[in-house]
PyMOL CGO cylinders between C-alpha atoms (Angstrom):
from pymol import cmd
from pymol.cgo import CYLINDER

trace = [
    CYLINDER, -14.02, -7.93, -6.34, -14.62, -9.86, -9.33, 0.3, 1, 1, 1, 1, 1, 1,
    CYLINDER, -14.62, -9.86, -9.33, -12.51, -10.09, -12.18, 0.3, 1, 1, 1, 1, 1, 1,
    CYLINDER, -12.51, -10.09, -12.18, -12.53, -7.71, -15.12, 0.3, 1, 1, 1, 1, 1, 1,
    CYLINDER, -12.53, -7.71, -15.12, -11.63, -8.09, -18.96, 0.3, 1, 1, 1, 1, 1, 1,
    CYLINDER, -11.63, -8.09, -18.96, -9.50, -5.22, -19.89, 0.3, 1, 1, 1, 1, 1, 1,
    CYLINDER, -9.50, -5.22, -19.89, -9.99, -3.45, -23.60, 0.3, 1, 1, 1, 1, 1, 1,
    CYLINDER, -9.99, -3.45, -23.60, -8.23, -6.36, -24.91, 0.3, 1, 1, 1, 1, 1, 1,
    CYLINDER, -8.23, -6.36, -24.91, -10.69, -8.67, -23.73, 0.3, 1, 1, 1, 1, 1, 1,
    CYLINDER, -10.69, -8.67, -23.73, -8.65, -10.72, -21.90, 0.3, 1, 1, 1, 1, 1, 1,
    CYLINDER, -8.65, -10.72, -21.90, -9.13, -11.90, -18.62, 0.3, 1, 1, 1, 1, 1, 1,
    CYLINDER, -9.13, -11.90, -18.62, -7.30, -9.90, -15.13, 0.3, 1, 1, 1, 1, 1, 1,
    CYLINDER, -7.30, -9.90, -15.13, -5.47, -11.78, -12.85, 0.3, 1, 1, 1, 1, 1, 1,
    CYLINDER, -5.47, -11.78, -12.85, -2.93, -13.66, -15.29, 0.3, 1, 1, 1, 1, 1, 1,
    CYLINDER, -2.93, -13.66, -15.29, 0.67, -13.41, -14.13, 0.3, 1, 1, 1, 1, 1, 1,
    CYLINDER, 0.67, -13.41, -14.13, 2.13, -11.33, -16.29, 0.3, 1, 1, 1, 1, 1, 1,
    CYLINDER, 2.13, -11.33, -16.29, 4.83, -12.02, -18.79, 0.3, 1, 1, 1, 1, 1, 1,
    CYLINDER, 4.83, -12.02, -18.79, 7.55, -9.06, -19.09, 0.3, 1, 1, 1, 1, 1, 1,
    CYLINDER, 7.55, -9.06, -19.09, 7.02, -9.03, -22.55, 0.3, 1, 1, 1, 1, 1, 1,
    CYLINDER, 7.02, -9.03, -22.55, 3.46, -8.70, -22.69, 0.3, 1, 1, 1, 1, 1, 1,
    CYLINDER, 3.46, -8.70, -22.69, 2.29, -5.21, -23.29, 0.3, 1, 1, 1, 1, 1, 1,
    CYLINDER, 2.29, -5.21, -23.29, -1.53, -6.38, -22.81, 0.3, 1, 1, 1, 1, 1, 1,
    CYLINDER, -1.53, -6.38, -22.81, -1.39, -7.38, -18.75, 0.3, 1, 1, 1, 1, 1, 1,
    CYLINDER, -1.39, -7.38, -18.75, -3.94, -5.95, -16.59, 0.3, 1, 1, 1, 1, 1, 1,
    CYLINDER, -3.94, -5.95, -16.59, -4.27, -5.17, -12.80, 0.3, 1, 1, 1, 1, 1, 1,
    CYLINDER, -4.27, -5.17, -12.80, -4.66, -8.15, -10.66, 0.3, 1, 1, 1, 1, 1, 1,
    CYLINDER, -4.66, -8.15, -10.66, -8.42, -7.51, -8.14, 0.3, 1, 1, 1, 1, 1, 1,
    CYLINDER, -8.42, -7.51, -8.14, -9.42, -9.28, -5.62, 0.3, 1, 1, 1, 1, 1, 1,
    CYLINDER, -9.42, -9.28, -5.62, -11.05, -11.85, -4.84, 0.3, 1, 1, 1, 1, 1, 1,
    CYLINDER, -11.05, -11.85, -4.84, -14.17, -13.42, -3.02, 0.3, 1, 1, 1, 1, 1, 1,
    CYLINDER, -14.17, -13.42, -3.02, -12.25, -14.63, -0.27, 0.3, 1, 1, 1, 1, 1, 1,
    CYLINDER, -12.25, -14.63, -0.27, -11.24, -10.98, 0.51, 0.3, 1, 1, 1, 1, 1, 1,
    CYLINDER, -11.24, -10.98, 0.51, -12.56, -9.80, 3.09, 0.3, 1, 1, 1, 1, 1, 1,
    CYLINDER, -12.56, -9.80, 3.09, -12.24, -13.13, 5.39, 0.3, 1, 1, 1, 1, 1, 1,
    CYLINDER, -12.24, -13.13, 5.39, -8.12, -12.29, 3.97, 0.3, 1, 1, 1, 1, 1, 1,
    CYLINDER, -8.12, -12.29, 3.97, -8.81, -9.27, 5.49, 0.3, 1, 1, 1, 1, 1, 1,
    CYLINDER, -8.81, -9.27, 5.49, -9.66, -10.30, 8.69, 0.3, 1, 1, 1, 1, 1, 1,
    CYLINDER, -9.66, -10.30, 8.69, -6.76, -12.71, 8.70, 0.3, 1, 1, 1, 1, 1, 1,
    CYLINDER, -6.76, -12.71, 8.70, -4.48, -9.87, 8.66, 0.3, 1, 1, 1, 1, 1, 1,
    CYLINDER, -4.48, -9.87, 8.66, -5.69, -7.93, 11.12, 0.3, 1, 1, 1, 1, 1, 1,
    CYLINDER, -5.69, -7.93, 11.12, -5.95, -10.79, 13.56, 0.3, 1, 1, 1, 1, 1, 1,
    CYLINDER, -5.95, -10.79, 13.56, -3.72, -8.96, 16.96, 0.3, 1, 1, 1, 1, 1, 1,
    CYLINDER, -3.72, -8.96, 16.96, -5.14, -5.53, 15.90, 0.3, 1, 1, 1, 1, 1, 1,
    CYLINDER, -5.14, -5.53, 15.90, -6.38, -5.32, 19.63, 0.3, 1, 1, 1, 1, 1, 1,
    CYLINDER, -6.38, -5.32, 19.63, -3.25, -6.79, 21.16, 0.3, 1, 1, 1, 1, 1, 1,
    CYLINDER, -3.25, -6.79, 21.16, -1.54, -4.53, 23.56, 0.3, 1, 1, 1, 1, 1, 1,
    CYLINDER, -1.54, -4.53, 23.56, 1.66, -4.73, 22.01, 0.3, 1, 1, 1, 1, 1, 1,
    CYLINDER, 1.66, -4.73, 22.01, 3.29, -6.73, 18.73, 0.3, 1, 1, 1, 1, 1, 1,
    CYLINDER, 3.29, -6.73, 18.73, 6.57, -7.58, 17.80, 0.3, 1, 1, 1, 1, 1, 1,
    CYLINDER, 6.57, -7.58, 17.80, 9.21, -4.91, 16.71, 0.3, 1, 1, 1, 1, 1, 1,
    CYLINDER, 9.21, -4.91, 16.71, 11.13, -6.29, 14.08, 0.3, 1, 1, 1, 1, 1, 1,
    CYLINDER, 11.13, -6.29, 14.08, 14.90, -6.59, 13.30, 0.3, 1, 1, 1, 1, 1, 1,
    CYLINDER, 14.90, -6.59, 13.30, 15.82, -4.69, 9.83, 0.3, 1, 1, 1, 1, 1, 1,
    CYLINDER, 15.82, -4.69, 9.83, 17.37, -8.52, 9.17, 0.3, 1, 1, 1, 1, 1, 1,
    CYLINDER, 17.37, -8.52, 9.17, 13.75, -10.42, 10.43, 0.3, 1, 1, 1, 1, 1, 1,
    CYLINDER, 13.75, -10.42, 10.43, 12.60, -7.78, 7.64, 0.3, 1, 1, 1, 1, 1, 1,
    CYLINDER, 12.60, -7.78, 7.64, 13.75, -8.69, 4.81, 0.3, 1, 1, 1, 1, 1, 1,
    CYLINDER, 13.75, -8.69, 4.81, 13.80, -12.84, 5.57, 0.3, 1, 1, 1, 1, 1, 1,
    CYLINDER, 13.80, -12.84, 5.57, 10.08, -12.29, 5.36, 0.3, 1, 1, 1, 1, 1, 1,
    CYLINDER, 10.08, -12.29, 5.36, 10.57, -9.69, 2.32, 0.3, 1, 1, 1, 1, 1, 1,
    CYLINDER, 10.57, -9.69, 2.32, 12.61, -12.35, 0.68, 0.3, 1, 1, 1, 1, 1, 1,
    CYLINDER, 12.61, -12.35, 0.68, 10.51, -15.95, 1.34, 0.3, 1, 1, 1, 1, 1, 1,
    CYLINDER, 10.51, -15.95, 1.34, 7.32, -14.66, -0.52, 0.3, 1, 1, 1, 1, 1, 1,
    CYLINDER, 7.32, -14.66, -0.52, 6.70, -15.37, -3.95, 0.3, 1, 1, 1, 1, 1, 1,
    CYLINDER, 6.70, -15.37, -3.95, 7.73, -12.79, -6.86, 0.3, 1, 1, 1, 1, 1, 1,
    CYLINDER, 7.73, -12.79, -6.86, 5.36, -11.48, -8.98, 0.3, 1, 1, 1, 1, 1, 1,
    CYLINDER, 5.36, -11.48, -8.98, 5.62, -8.83, -12.28, 0.3, 1, 1, 1, 1, 1, 1,
    CYLINDER, 5.62, -8.83, -12.28, 1.65, -8.08, -12.32, 0.3, 1, 1, 1, 1, 1, 1,
    CYLINDER, 1.65, -8.08, -12.32, 1.31, -4.45, -12.75, 0.3, 1, 1, 1, 1, 1, 1,
    CYLINDER, 1.31, -4.45, -12.75, -1.27, -4.10, -10.10, 0.3, 1, 1, 1, 1, 1, 1,
    CYLINDER, -1.27, -4.10, -10.10, -3.21, -5.93, -7.24, 0.3, 1, 1, 1, 1, 1, 1,
    CYLINDER, -3.21, -5.93, -7.24, -5.53, -5.17, -4.87, 0.3, 1, 1, 1, 1, 1, 1,
    CYLINDER, -5.53, -5.17, -4.87, -3.70, -5.74, -1.60, 0.3, 1, 1, 1, 1, 1, 1,
    CYLINDER, -3.70, -5.74, -1.60, -6.52, -4.28, 0.69, 0.3, 1, 1, 1, 1, 1, 1,
    CYLINDER, -6.52, -4.28, 0.69, -10.71, -3.60, 0.78, 0.3, 1, 1, 1, 1, 1, 1,
    CYLINDER, -10.71, -3.60, 0.78, -10.33, -0.84, -2.51, 0.3, 1, 1, 1, 1, 1, 1,
    CYLINDER, -10.33, -0.84, -2.51, -6.45, 0.16, -2.28, 0.3, 1, 1, 1, 1, 1, 1,
    CYLINDER, -6.45, 0.16, -2.28, -4.17, -1.32, -5.09, 0.3, 1, 1, 1, 1, 1, 1,
    CYLINDER, -4.17, -1.32, -5.09, -0.63, -0.81, -5.01, 0.3, 1, 1, 1, 1, 1, 1,
    CYLINDER, -0.63, -0.81, -5.01, 1.12, -0.51, -8.76, 0.3, 1, 1, 1, 1, 1, 1,
    CYLINDER, 1.12, -0.51, -8.76, 3.34, 0.32, -11.02, 0.3, 1, 1, 1, 1, 1, 1,
    CYLINDER, 3.34, 0.32, -11.02, 3.92, 3.08, -12.89, 0.3, 1, 1, 1, 1, 1, 1,
    CYLINDER, 3.92, 3.08, -12.89, 2.66, 1.13, -16.64, 0.3, 1, 1, 1, 1, 1, 1,
    CYLINDER, 2.66, 1.13, -16.64, -1.03, 0.96, -14.65, 0.3, 1, 1, 1, 1, 1, 1,
    CYLINDER, -1.03, 0.96, -14.65, -0.39, 4.36, -13.55, 0.3, 1, 1, 1, 1, 1, 1,
    CYLINDER, -0.39, 4.36, -13.55, -0.46, 5.44, -17.32, 0.3, 1, 1, 1, 1, 1, 1,
    CYLINDER, -0.46, 5.44, -17.32, -3.95, 2.94, -18.24, 0.3, 1, 1, 1, 1, 1, 1,
    CYLINDER, -3.95, 2.94, -18.24, -6.59, 5.73, -17.34, 0.3, 1, 1, 1, 1, 1, 1,
    CYLINDER, -6.59, 5.73, -17.34, -8.86, 2.99, -19.14, 0.3, 1, 1, 1, 1, 1, 1,
    CYLINDER, -8.86, 2.99, -19.14, -8.06, 0.72, -17.07, 0.3, 1, 1, 1, 1, 1, 1,
    CYLINDER, -8.06, 0.72, -17.07, -8.18, 2.62, -14.43, 0.3, 1, 1, 1, 1, 1, 1,
    CYLINDER, -8.18, 2.62, -14.43, -11.62, 3.70, -14.90, 0.3, 1, 1, 1, 1, 1, 1,
    CYLINDER, -11.62, 3.70, -14.90, -13.25, 0.10, -15.22, 0.3, 1, 1, 1, 1, 1, 1,
    CYLINDER, -13.25, 0.10, -15.22, -11.38, -0.96, -11.49, 0.3, 1, 1, 1, 1, 1, 1,
    CYLINDER, -11.38, -0.96, -11.49, -13.62, 2.55, -10.37, 0.3, 1, 1, 1, 1, 1, 1,
    CYLINDER, -13.62, 2.55, -10.37, -10.04, 4.41, -9.05, 0.3, 1, 1, 1, 1, 1, 1,
    CYLINDER, -10.04, 4.41, -9.05, -11.76, 7.90, -7.82, 0.3, 1, 1, 1, 1, 1, 1,
    CYLINDER, -11.76, 7.90, -7.82, -8.11, 8.23, -6.13, 0.3, 1, 1, 1, 1, 1, 1,
    CYLINDER, -8.11, 8.23, -6.13, -4.11, 7.99, -7.45, 0.3, 1, 1, 1, 1, 1, 1,
    CYLINDER, -4.11, 7.99, -7.45, -1.05, 8.20, -5.02, 0.3, 1, 1, 1, 1, 1, 1,
    CYLINDER, -1.05, 8.20, -5.02, 1.75, 8.67, -7.07, 0.3, 1, 1, 1, 1, 1, 1,
    CYLINDER, 1.75, 8.67, -7.07, 4.91, 8.08, -4.60, 0.3, 1, 1, 1, 1, 1, 1,
    CYLINDER, 4.91, 8.08, -4.60, 7.43, 9.13, -7.25, 0.3, 1, 1, 1, 1, 1, 1,
    CYLINDER, 7.43, 9.13, -7.25, 5.85, 12.51, -8.30, 0.3, 1, 1, 1, 1, 1, 1,
    CYLINDER, 5.85, 12.51, -8.30, 7.93, 14.70, -10.22, 0.3, 1, 1, 1, 1, 1, 1,
    CYLINDER, 7.93, 14.70, -10.22, 10.21, 12.34, -11.82, 0.3, 1, 1, 1, 1, 1, 1,
    CYLINDER, 10.21, 12.34, -11.82, 10.94, 11.47, -15.54, 0.3, 1, 1, 1, 1, 1, 1,
    CYLINDER, 10.94, 11.47, -15.54, 9.01, 8.04, -15.67, 0.3, 1, 1, 1, 1, 1, 1,
    CYLINDER, 9.01, 8.04, -15.67, 6.77, 8.70, -13.26, 0.3, 1, 1, 1, 1, 1, 1,
    CYLINDER, 6.77, 8.70, -13.26, 5.69, 12.60, -13.93, 0.3, 1, 1, 1, 1, 1, 1,
    CYLINDER, 5.69, 12.60, -13.93, 2.25, 13.48, -12.62, 0.3, 1, 1, 1, 1, 1, 1,
    CYLINDER, 2.25, 13.48, -12.62, -0.22, 16.34, -11.76, 0.3, 1, 1, 1, 1, 1, 1,
    CYLINDER, -0.22, 16.34, -11.76, -3.85, 17.19, -10.40, 0.3, 1, 1, 1, 1, 1, 1,
    CYLINDER, -3.85, 17.19, -10.40, -5.01, 17.05, -13.76, 0.3, 1, 1, 1, 1, 1, 1,
    CYLINDER, -5.01, 17.05, -13.76, -3.26, 13.88, -15.45, 0.3, 1, 1, 1, 1, 1, 1,
    CYLINDER, -3.26, 13.88, -15.45, -6.60, 11.57, -14.44, 0.3, 1, 1, 1, 1, 1, 1,
    CYLINDER, -6.60, 11.57, -14.44, -9.34, 14.72, -15.43, 0.3, 1, 1, 1, 1, 1, 1,
    CYLINDER, -9.34, 14.72, -15.43, -11.57, 16.15, -12.77, 0.3, 1, 1, 1, 1, 1, 1,
    CYLINDER, -11.57, 16.15, -12.77, -13.21, 12.62, -11.57, 0.3, 1, 1, 1, 1, 1, 1,
    CYLINDER, -13.21, 12.62, -11.57, -9.90, 11.32, -10.02, 0.3, 1, 1, 1, 1, 1, 1,
    CYLINDER, -9.90, 11.32, -10.02, -8.29, 12.75, -7.18, 0.3, 1, 1, 1, 1, 1, 1,
    CYLINDER, -8.29, 12.75, -7.18, -4.02, 12.78, -7.34, 0.3, 1, 1, 1, 1, 1, 1,
    CYLINDER, -4.02, 12.78, -7.34, -1.37, 13.41, -4.61, 0.3, 1, 1, 1, 1, 1, 1,
    CYLINDER, -1.37, 13.41, -4.61, 2.08, 13.49, -5.63, 0.3, 1, 1, 1, 1, 1, 1,
    CYLINDER, 2.08, 13.49, -5.63, 4.93, 12.36, -2.99, 0.3, 1, 1, 1, 1, 1, 1,
    CYLINDER, 4.93, 12.36, -2.99, 8.02, 13.38, -4.79, 0.3, 1, 1, 1, 1, 1, 1,
    CYLINDER, 8.02, 13.38, -4.79, 9.93, 10.33, -2.99, 0.3, 1, 1, 1, 1, 1, 1,
    CYLINDER, 9.93, 10.33, -2.99, 13.76, 8.79, -4.84, 0.3, 1, 1, 1, 1, 1, 1,
    CYLINDER, 13.76, 8.79, -4.84, 14.49, 5.33, -4.36, 0.3, 1, 1, 1, 1, 1, 1,
    CYLINDER, 14.49, 5.33, -4.36, 17.03, 5.24, -2.16, 0.3, 1, 1, 1, 1, 1, 1,
    CYLINDER, 17.03, 5.24, -2.16, 17.97, 4.23, 1.19, 0.3, 1, 1, 1, 1, 1, 1,
    CYLINDER, 17.97, 4.23, 1.19, 19.26, 7.80, 1.94, 0.3, 1, 1, 1, 1, 1, 1,
    CYLINDER, 19.26, 7.80, 1.94, 15.69, 9.40, 1.23, 0.3, 1, 1, 1, 1, 1, 1,
    CYLINDER, 15.69, 9.40, 1.23, 13.53, 10.66, 4.27, 0.3, 1, 1, 1, 1, 1, 1,
    CYLINDER, 13.53, 10.66, 4.27, 10.26, 8.70, 3.28, 0.3, 1, 1, 1, 1, 1, 1,
    CYLINDER, 10.26, 8.70, 3.28, 8.69, 9.26, 7.07, 0.3, 1, 1, 1, 1, 1, 1,
    CYLINDER, 8.69, 9.26, 7.07, 7.56, 12.64, 6.37, 0.3, 1, 1, 1, 1, 1, 1,
    CYLINDER, 7.56, 12.64, 6.37, 5.07, 11.64, 3.63, 0.3, 1, 1, 1, 1, 1, 1,
    CYLINDER, 5.07, 11.64, 3.63, 3.46, 8.85, 5.69, 0.3, 1, 1, 1, 1, 1, 1,
    CYLINDER, 3.46, 8.85, 5.69, 1.03, 10.38, 7.88, 0.3, 1, 1, 1, 1, 1, 1,
    CYLINDER, 1.03, 10.38, 7.88, -0.36, 13.02, 4.79, 0.3, 1, 1, 1, 1, 1, 1,
    CYLINDER, -0.36, 13.02, 4.79, -0.23, 9.76, 2.42, 0.3, 1, 1, 1, 1, 1, 1,
    CYLINDER, -0.23, 9.76, 2.42, -1.97, 7.58, 4.93, 0.3, 1, 1, 1, 1, 1, 1,
    CYLINDER, -1.97, 7.58, 4.93, -4.47, 10.36, 5.78, 0.3, 1, 1, 1, 1, 1, 1,
    CYLINDER, -4.47, 10.36, 5.78, -4.99, 10.91, 1.58, 0.3, 1, 1, 1, 1, 1, 1,
    CYLINDER, -4.99, 10.91, 1.58, -5.63, 7.24, 1.05, 0.3, 1, 1, 1, 1, 1, 1,
    CYLINDER, -5.63, 7.24, 1.05, -8.06, 6.87, 4.57, 0.3, 1, 1, 1, 1, 1, 1,
    CYLINDER, -8.06, 6.87, 4.57, -10.07, 9.92, 3.69, 0.3, 1, 1, 1, 1, 1, 1,
    CYLINDER, -10.07, 9.92, 3.69, -10.49, 8.16, 0.04, 0.3, 1, 1, 1, 1, 1, 1,
    CYLINDER, -10.49, 8.16, 0.04, -12.14, 4.99, 0.95, 0.3, 1, 1, 1, 1, 1, 1,
    CYLINDER, -12.14, 4.99, 0.95, -13.70, 6.22, 4.10, 0.3, 1, 1, 1, 1, 1, 1,
    CYLINDER, -13.70, 6.22, 4.10, -15.68, 8.09, 1.07, 0.3, 1, 1, 1, 1, 1, 1,
    CYLINDER, -15.68, 8.09, 1.07, -16.19, 4.85, -0.44, 0.3, 1, 1, 1, 1, 1, 1,
    CYLINDER, -16.19, 4.85, -0.44, -13.39, 5.94, -3.16, 0.3, 1, 1, 1, 1, 1, 1,
    CYLINDER, -13.39, 5.94, -3.16, -11.00, 3.87, -4.66, 0.3, 1, 1, 1, 1, 1, 1,
    CYLINDER, -11.00, 3.87, -4.66, -7.41, 4.34, -4.32, 0.3, 1, 1, 1, 1, 1, 1,
    CYLINDER, -7.41, 4.34, -4.32, -4.47, 3.49, -6.40, 0.3, 1, 1, 1, 1, 1, 1,
    CYLINDER, -4.47, 3.49, -6.40, -0.61, 3.78, -5.04, 0.3, 1, 1, 1, 1, 1, 1,
    CYLINDER, -0.61, 3.78, -5.04, 2.21, 3.59, -7.25, 0.3, 1, 1, 1, 1, 1, 1,
    CYLINDER, 2.21, 3.59, -7.25, 5.97, 4.44, -8.13, 0.3, 1, 1, 1, 1, 1, 1,
    CYLINDER, 5.97, 4.44, -8.13, 7.91, 3.16, -10.84, 0.3, 1, 1, 1, 1, 1, 1,
    CYLINDER, 7.91, 3.16, -10.84, 7.94, -0.49, -10.09, 0.3, 1, 1, 1, 1, 1, 1,
    CYLINDER, 7.94, -0.49, -10.09, 5.74, -0.30, -7.54, 0.3, 1, 1, 1, 1, 1, 1,
    CYLINDER, 5.74, -0.30, -7.54, 7.61, -2.65, -4.59, 0.3, 1, 1, 1, 1, 1, 1,
    CYLINDER, 7.61, -2.65, -4.59, 9.36, 0.03, -2.91, 0.3, 1, 1, 1, 1, 1, 1,
    CYLINDER, 9.36, 0.03, -2.91, 8.42, 3.50, -2.41, 0.3, 1, 1, 1, 1, 1, 1,
    CYLINDER, 8.42, 3.50, -2.41, 4.30, 3.37, -2.78, 0.3, 1, 1, 1, 1, 1, 1,
    CYLINDER, 4.30, 3.37, -2.78, 4.71, 0.27, -0.54, 0.3, 1, 1, 1, 1, 1, 1,
    CYLINDER, 4.71, 0.27, -0.54, 6.22, 1.51, 2.22, 0.3, 1, 1, 1, 1, 1, 1,
    CYLINDER, 6.22, 1.51, 2.22, 3.69, 4.47, 2.06, 0.3, 1, 1, 1, 1, 1, 1,
    CYLINDER, 3.69, 4.47, 2.06, 0.55, 1.38, 1.73, 0.3, 1, 1, 1, 1, 1, 1,
    CYLINDER, 0.55, 1.38, 1.73, 2.20, -0.25, 5.38, 0.3, 1, 1, 1, 1, 1, 1,
    CYLINDER, 2.20, -0.25, 5.38, 2.39, 3.10, 6.85, 0.3, 1, 1, 1, 1, 1, 1,
    CYLINDER, 2.39, 3.10, 6.85, -1.48, 3.27, 6.10, 0.3, 1, 1, 1, 1, 1, 1,
    CYLINDER, -1.48, 3.27, 6.10, -2.23, 0.09, 7.80, 0.3, 1, 1, 1, 1, 1, 1,
    CYLINDER, -2.23, 0.09, 7.80, 0.16, 0.70, 10.85, 0.3, 1, 1, 1, 1, 1, 1,
    CYLINDER, 0.16, 0.70, 10.85, -1.15, 3.83, 11.37, 0.3, 1, 1, 1, 1, 1, 1,
    CYLINDER, -1.15, 3.83, 11.37, -5.01, 3.92, 10.38, 0.3, 1, 1, 1, 1, 1, 1,
    CYLINDER, -5.01, 3.92, 10.38, -5.33, -0.23, 10.73, 0.3, 1, 1, 1, 1, 1, 1,
    CYLINDER, -5.33, -0.23, 10.73, -3.40, -0.02, 13.93, 0.3, 1, 1, 1, 1, 1, 1,
    CYLINDER, -3.40, -0.02, 13.93, -1.27, -3.77, 12.24, 0.3, 1, 1, 1, 1, 1, 1,
    CYLINDER, -1.27, -3.77, 12.24, 2.53, -3.94, 13.30, 0.3, 1, 1, 1, 1, 1, 1,
    CYLINDER, 2.53, -3.94, 13.30, 4.97, -3.84, 10.65, 0.3, 1, 1, 1, 1, 1, 1,
    CYLINDER, 4.97, -3.84, 10.65, 5.22, -7.76, 10.26, 0.3, 1, 1, 1, 1, 1, 1,
    CYLINDER, 5.22, -7.76, 10.26, 1.83, -7.94, 9.97, 0.3, 1, 1, 1, 1, 1, 1,
    CYLINDER, 1.83, -7.94, 9.97, 1.36, -5.32, 7.83, 0.3, 1, 1, 1, 1, 1, 1,
    CYLINDER, 1.36, -5.32, 7.83, 3.85, -6.89, 5.44, 0.3, 1, 1, 1, 1, 1, 1,
    CYLINDER, 3.85, -6.89, 5.44, 2.42, -10.24, 5.41, 0.3, 1, 1, 1, 1, 1, 1,
    CYLINDER, 2.42, -10.24, 5.41, -0.55, -8.54, 4.58, 0.3, 1, 1, 1, 1, 1, 1,
    CYLINDER, -0.55, -8.54, 4.58, 0.31, -6.86, 1.84, 0.3, 1, 1, 1, 1, 1, 1,
    CYLINDER, 0.31, -6.86, 1.84, 2.58, -9.94, 0.57, 0.3, 1, 1, 1, 1, 1, 1,
    CYLINDER, 2.58, -9.94, 0.57, -0.60, -12.27, 0.33, 0.3, 1, 1, 1, 1, 1, 1,
    CYLINDER, -0.60, -12.27, 0.33, -2.21, -10.32, -2.84, 0.3, 1, 1, 1, 1, 1, 1,
    CYLINDER, -2.21, -10.32, -2.84, 1.69, -8.53, -3.88, 0.3, 1, 1, 1, 1, 1, 1,
    CYLINDER, 1.69, -8.53, -3.88, 5.85, -8.92, -3.60, 0.3, 1, 1, 1, 1, 1, 1,
    CYLINDER, 5.85, -8.92, -3.60, 7.00, -5.88, -2.38, 0.3, 1, 1, 1, 1, 1, 1,
    CYLINDER, 7.00, -5.88, -2.38, 10.78, -5.40, -1.24, 0.3, 1, 1, 1, 1, 1, 1,
    CYLINDER, 10.78, -5.40, -1.24, 11.27, -1.23, 0.11, 0.3, 1, 1, 1, 1, 1, 1,
    CYLINDER, 11.27, -1.23, 0.11, 14.68, -0.66, 0.86, 0.3, 1, 1, 1, 1, 1, 1,
    CYLINDER, 14.68, -0.66, 0.86, 16.27, -0.82, 3.77, 0.3, 1, 1, 1, 1, 1, 1,
    CYLINDER, 16.27, -0.82, 3.77, 16.31, 3.10, 4.31, 0.3, 1, 1, 1, 1, 1, 1,
    CYLINDER, 16.31, 3.10, 4.31, 12.28, 2.78, 4.43, 0.3, 1, 1, 1, 1, 1, 1,
    CYLINDER, 12.28, 2.78, 4.43, 12.26, -0.16, 6.20, 0.3, 1, 1, 1, 1, 1, 1,
    CYLINDER, 12.26, -0.16, 6.20, 14.56, 1.32, 8.80, 0.3, 1, 1, 1, 1, 1, 1,
    CYLINDER, 14.56, 1.32, 8.80, 12.25, 4.32, 8.86, 0.3, 1, 1, 1, 1, 1, 1,
    CYLINDER, 12.25, 4.32, 8.86, 8.81, 2.18, 9.06, 0.3, 1, 1, 1, 1, 1, 1,
    CYLINDER, 8.81, 2.18, 9.06, 10.23, -0.32, 11.94, 0.3, 1, 1, 1, 1, 1, 1,
    CYLINDER, 10.23, -0.32, 11.94, 10.73, 3.87, 13.92, 0.3, 1, 1, 1, 1, 1, 1,
    CYLINDER, 10.73, 3.87, 13.92, 6.91, 4.13, 13.24, 0.3, 1, 1, 1, 1, 1, 1,
    CYLINDER, 6.91, 4.13, 13.24, 6.57, 1.08, 14.17, 0.3, 1, 1, 1, 1, 1, 1,
    CYLINDER, 6.57, 1.08, 14.17, 8.25, 1.40, 17.65, 0.3, 1, 1, 1, 1, 1, 1,
    CYLINDER, 8.25, 1.40, 17.65, 6.23, 4.95, 18.03, 0.3, 1, 1, 1, 1, 1, 1,
    CYLINDER, 6.23, 4.95, 18.03, 2.49, 3.62, 17.29, 0.3, 1, 1, 1, 1, 1, 1,
    CYLINDER, 2.49, 3.62, 17.29, 3.20, 0.83, 19.54, 0.3, 1, 1, 1, 1, 1, 1,
    CYLINDER, 3.20, 0.83, 19.54, 4.53, 3.62, 22.25, 0.3, 1, 1, 1, 1, 1, 1,
    CYLINDER, 4.53, 3.62, 22.25, 1.41, 5.95, 21.40, 0.3, 1, 1, 1, 1, 1, 1,
    CYLINDER, 1.41, 5.95, 21.40, -0.60, 2.44, 21.67, 0.3, 1, 1, 1, 1, 1, 1,
    CYLINDER, -0.60, 2.44, 21.67, 0.86, 1.95, 25.10, 0.3, 1, 1, 1, 1, 1, 1,
    CYLINDER, 0.86, 1.95, 25.10, 0.24, 5.27, 26.22, 0.3, 1, 1, 1, 1, 1, 1,
    CYLINDER, 0.24, 5.27, 26.22, -3.47, 5.67, 25.21, 0.3, 1, 1, 1, 1, 1, 1,
    CYLINDER, -3.47, 5.67, 25.21, -4.71, 2.11, 27.33, 0.3, 1, 1, 1, 1, 1, 1,
    CYLINDER, -4.71, 2.11, 27.33, -2.48, 3.64, 30.38, 0.3, 1, 1, 1, 1, 1, 1,
    CYLINDER, -2.48, 3.64, 30.38, -4.20, 6.81, 30.03, 0.3, 1, 1, 1, 1, 1, 1,
    CYLINDER, -4.20, 6.81, 30.03, -7.58, 4.68, 29.64, 0.3, 1, 1, 1, 1, 1, 1,
    CYLINDER, -7.58, 4.68, 29.64, -7.30, 2.92, 32.47, 0.3, 1, 1, 1, 1, 1, 1,
    CYLINDER, -7.30, 2.92, 32.47, -6.27, 5.95, 34.71, 0.3, 1, 1, 1, 1, 1, 1,
    CYLINDER, -6.27, 5.95, 34.71, -9.39, 7.66, 34.12, 0.3, 1, 1, 1, 1, 1, 1,
    CYLINDER, -9.39, 7.66, 34.12, -11.69, 4.45, 34.25, 0.3, 1, 1, 1, 1, 1, 1,
    CYLINDER, -11.69, 4.45, 34.25, -9.80, 4.52, 38.13, 0.3, 1, 1, 1, 1, 1, 1,
    CYLINDER, -9.80, 4.52, 38.13, -10.85, 7.75, 38.74, 0.3, 1, 1, 1, 1, 1, 1,
]
cmd.load_cgo(trace, "trace")
């Protein structure tokens, strides 16, 4: 997606200054499809490395820090913060058709199906950004919401308060579930566009999901092999 101008006339794509209230969302570049293909490298492999919590945190710490309000981390899939979620005109400019609020009902990020009018579909996940909060029951429903939106030609904005933990974990789960990326590959894919850092509890839950998806993939391959042998 080409860079767009914000309502203030500033070109989107400049890293934000924490004092600059006019900073807008960062869109993808013309190289988006090539980078997407790079992210997907290894999809066809039967197995992938299941990372430890320490390995994940090392990868997350190693990425450059940024403070943008939003980024297109996958084709037509945007990840950002509550500031961007309130910029209805900015979302309209980007053509957003679906909003997933990973901090639904919280004081700073209250949202509802009426928040964006009838042209935008809304899905709220009432998550707390705490290591003790179990986000895993929302992995599949949130992933399905994103998948259905993108499959129908829509554009999705996923957010929480800051856009690095709760919402990032749900985006990672989507890439793992619907694009068959391992957890490490999903993290590195998103890191190409945005700095993220899900809390330790969410990382542990994503590791469990990673192992579950690999086991399911191996089981399917085994069944397919058996069926072909009959």
